[in-house]
C-alpha positions, 0 to 999 in steps of 0.5 A: 230551775228547769224549763223556760224562764218567764219573759216580758216582765220589763215595764218600759221595754221588750227584748227579743232574740233570734238564733240567727240575728241575736238580740233586739231591743224596743221600747213598749211603743215600738221605737228601736232601743239599745243595750247599755252597760251603766256603772254604779254612778249611773253613767253609760260606759258603753252602749249600742250594737257592740254591747248587744253582740258581746252579751249575745256571744257570752250567752252563746259561749256558756250554753255551748261550753255547758253542752259540750261537757267543758264544765264552764258555766261562767263566761266573762268577756274579759278576765274577771277584775281586769278591764279590757281597755284601761277605764278609770276606776271610781274612788270608793269611800 
């Protein structure tokens, strides 16, 4: 898809971004909110400013790599399948 994707589709929150300050998150009534990584069991594994910064940096890296012709259209904050820190993996049945 070429063009600017549709935004403003969340029911209970807003995400905005600025090229100099990164992401900002709020609830629909204007209260501050945080970005979180939630596992498949619904547990919050990480949240807050560090998650927002990492998401922003990955987003910027993929755009910059693409624009400079590196061909990297995927950027991971850690090698795929390898956790940055040792995190217990859930048992899969």
